[in-house]
N, C-alpha and C positions, 0 to 999 in steps of 0.2 A: 504493500500500500504506500503510495507516494505521500510525502509530507508536504502540505501546502503551507510553506513558511510565511508567506506574506499575509495570507488570510488569518494566520494565527498570531500575527504581530499586534500587540496591544498599543494602539495609537492614542489611548487616553493618557499615557504617561506625560507628565509636564512638570515644569518648574514655574510656579506662579509669582514668586517673590524675586524682584530684581536684585536685592542684596544677596540672597541665597545663590542666584545665578552667577553674579559677579565674583562671589567668594569661591565657588567651586571652579569657575573658569580659571581664575588666577592660580588656584592651587595646582591644577593639572598643567597649566601653561608653564609654571615654574619647574615642575617635575620634568616636563618634556625638555625644557632648556638644559637642565642638569644632565639628563640622559644624552642629549646631543653631544655634550663634551665627552662623555664616556664612549660614544660611538666613534668619535675621532681618535680617541686614545687607543681603543681596541681594534680600529680599522674594520668596523662592521657597517654595512650599508643597509638602508631601510627603504622599502617601497610601499607606499600607501596608495591604494587604488580606490577611486570614488566612482560609483555608478548610482543610478536611481532615477526616479521619475523627473521629468522636466518641472522646474520650480520647486523641487524638494528641499532646496537649501544647501546644495553641495558647495557653491561658491562661498556662502557665508561661513560654513563649517571649516572650509580650508583656510579662509582669511583669519579666523580666530586661532586656528591651529599653528599657523606660522608667525603670528603677530609678534611674539617675543623671542623667536629663534634667531640665531646668528645667520644672517642672509648669505654669508659665504658658504654655508654648508647645507643649504636647502634649495631645492628647485621645484617650482610648480609648472607642470606642463599640461596645457589644455589641448585635447585631441579633437580634431575635426575630421572631415572626410579626407581620404588620402589624395594627395596631389597627383596629377597625371604621371609624373616620373616615378612616383612611389608605387604605382600600379604595375610597373615593369618587374617588380620583385615579389617574393613571397610576402604576404601581408604582415608577418612579424618583423620584417627587416627594419621598418621605420621605428619600431619600439626598442629593438636592440641598441639602436644608436642613442637612445635616451636613458639607458640604464645608468644609475649613479655610480660613481667611483666609491671605493671603500671609504667609510667614514662620513658619507653624505646621506641626506634624506631626499628622496624623490617622491613627489606627489603627482599622481595622474588624475586629472579631471576628465573623465572618460578614458578608455583604455583599449587594450587588445580584445576586451569582451564585446566590443562593437561587432565583431565577427558573428557572435552567436545571439546578438540582440538586434540592432538596427539592420545589419546586413542580412540577417535571417528574415526578419519581418518584412522588410522592404524588397526582398529578393535581389539584393545587390550581389549576394553570393549564392552559388548553386547549393542545392540541398546536400550533396556529397561533400562540399567544401566546408559548410558550417558544422556538419556532423563530425567531420574529421578534426575540426578545430578544438573540440573538448580535450582530446588526447594530446594535441600539440601544445595547448595552453598548460595542461598539467605537467607535461615534460619540461616546458620552459620554466615554470615556477619551481619545479623540483630541482632542476639543475642549479638555479640560483640559490635556493635555500639550503642545498647540500654544500654550497660554498659559504661565503660570509655575508649572506643577505637575509633580511627579515622581510616577509611579505604579509600584509594585512589588508583585507578588502572590505569596503563598506558599501552597503546599499541603503540609501536614504529613502525611507518609505513614507508616503503620504496616501490618503485616500482620494478618490476621484473628486469628492466635494471640495476638499481643501485645495486640490490643484486648481479647480475652476475658480475658487475665490481668489487665489493668488494670480491666476491669469488675468482676471478682470481688474484686479488692483493694478497690475502692470499696464494693462491696456488703457486704463483711465487716468494714469499718472504720467504727464509729459516727461518727467525725469526718469521714468522706468520703462517707457515704451520700447526702448531699444532692446529690452530683455525678452520681448515676446515677438514671435514670428509666425508666419503661416505654417511653417513646419511644425511648430509646437502644437498647433491646433490639429494638424493632420495626425501627429503621433497620438494625441489624446483620443482621436476617433478610433484608433487601433489599440486601445487600452488592453483589451482581452488578449490580443495577439502578443503584446509585449509581456503581459502577465505570464502567459504560458511559456514564453521564451525565458523569462527570468527564473521561473520555478525549475525548469530543466537545467538551466545554468547552475543554480545552487546545488542541485542533485549531483551533477557530474563534475563540478570543479571545487566544491567545498572540501578541502583536504586539511589534515592536521598541520601540515607545513605551510599552508596558505589559506587560512580560514576566511569565510565570509561572516561579516557582522551586519545583521539587519537592524538598522537604527530607526526607531519610531520618530518621525520628523514632522508630525502635525504641529508640534510645539517646537519652534526653532531653538529656544533656550535649552530645552532638554536634549535635543539632537546634538548641539554643539558641544555640550559638556560630555555627552556619551562618547562622541567621536574621539575627543582628546583623551578621555580616560582609557579607551581601548588602545590608542596609540601608545600611551605610557605603559599599559599592561603588556602589550606585545613586546616592547623592548625589554622590560624588566623580566618577563618570562624567559626571553632568550638568554639574558645574562645569568639567570638562576639555573637554567639548564646547563649552560657552559660550566658553571661552578660544580654542579652535580656530576657532570661527565668527567671532570678532572679527578673527583674523588672516587667515582664509580663508573668507569668507562663502559658505555653500552651503546650502540648505534641508535638509529631512529631519528625522527624529525623533531620539529620544535614542539609539537604537541598543541592541543587546543583547549583553552579554558572554557568553563561554562559561560554561556552568553545569555544574560537575561533579556537583552534586546531581541536576540534572534528567536528566543522561545516565547516571547510575548508576555513574560511575567512582570 
C-alpha cells in the first residue's frame, strides 16, 4: 500500500507569536552559522534541495536560511528550464557543474527533480526517460554522500486554497506581480498530475542518505523555522555519525531521523 505523504501532512501547524518566531529563527540561524565553520574545518560539503508547490514559500525559507551565513561559503542556485546548449548533454550534466566544493553549502531552488516533476507532467521528457531518472538520481546522490557530502531535500507543502490566496495576493499587488505568471496558473490547473508525480518521487528517491523532508508551509513562520532546524539537524547528525564511526567503524549511510513534518504530527 502506497503512503500518501502529502495528504497526511498536517498543514494546521503554525507559529502565531512573532516573538516566538523570531526567537526560534535566531536560535537555529546561529547554530547553522557555527556549523558552517565546522564544515570548512572538516572539509564537508552540504547540498540542500528545495522543491514544492508554486508560492509555497521556498524563496522566503532560503532567504532566512542564508541570512546570517558567511557568503563566501554558501551559494544559492535557482534552476530554470535548460538552455539550448544544455540540451546537447545528459540532463544531469548542468547540475554536476554546480556541485559545491568541500567545505561549502549549496542550495538549489528547484533541482534535478524537475526531470520527474515538470518534465514528466508537461511531457518534456519521454516516459522511459523520467522513469529511468529515479535510479540515476539515487546513484548521483549516493555517490556524493558516500564521499564528503550531506544531502537534505525539502518539499514545501501548501494546500490548493492557500496557493490560490497567495496567487491572488501577488496578482493584486503591483510590487509582487512579477512573482506570478501564466505558467503558475497552468501548473495549478494540473495540480493532481503534479501531486501524483510528487508522491512517486518521494516513494522512489527518499533514501536514508538523502532524505526528503515534507514541510507544512501554510504558515510561513512555521515553515521557515522547520527548514532551518532540519538543516542544523542534518549537519549535526553527520558529525555525530562520523564520531561514532571513529569509535565503532561500521559502513552504511548517514541515516534518517524521525521527521514530524513528513509524518504530519
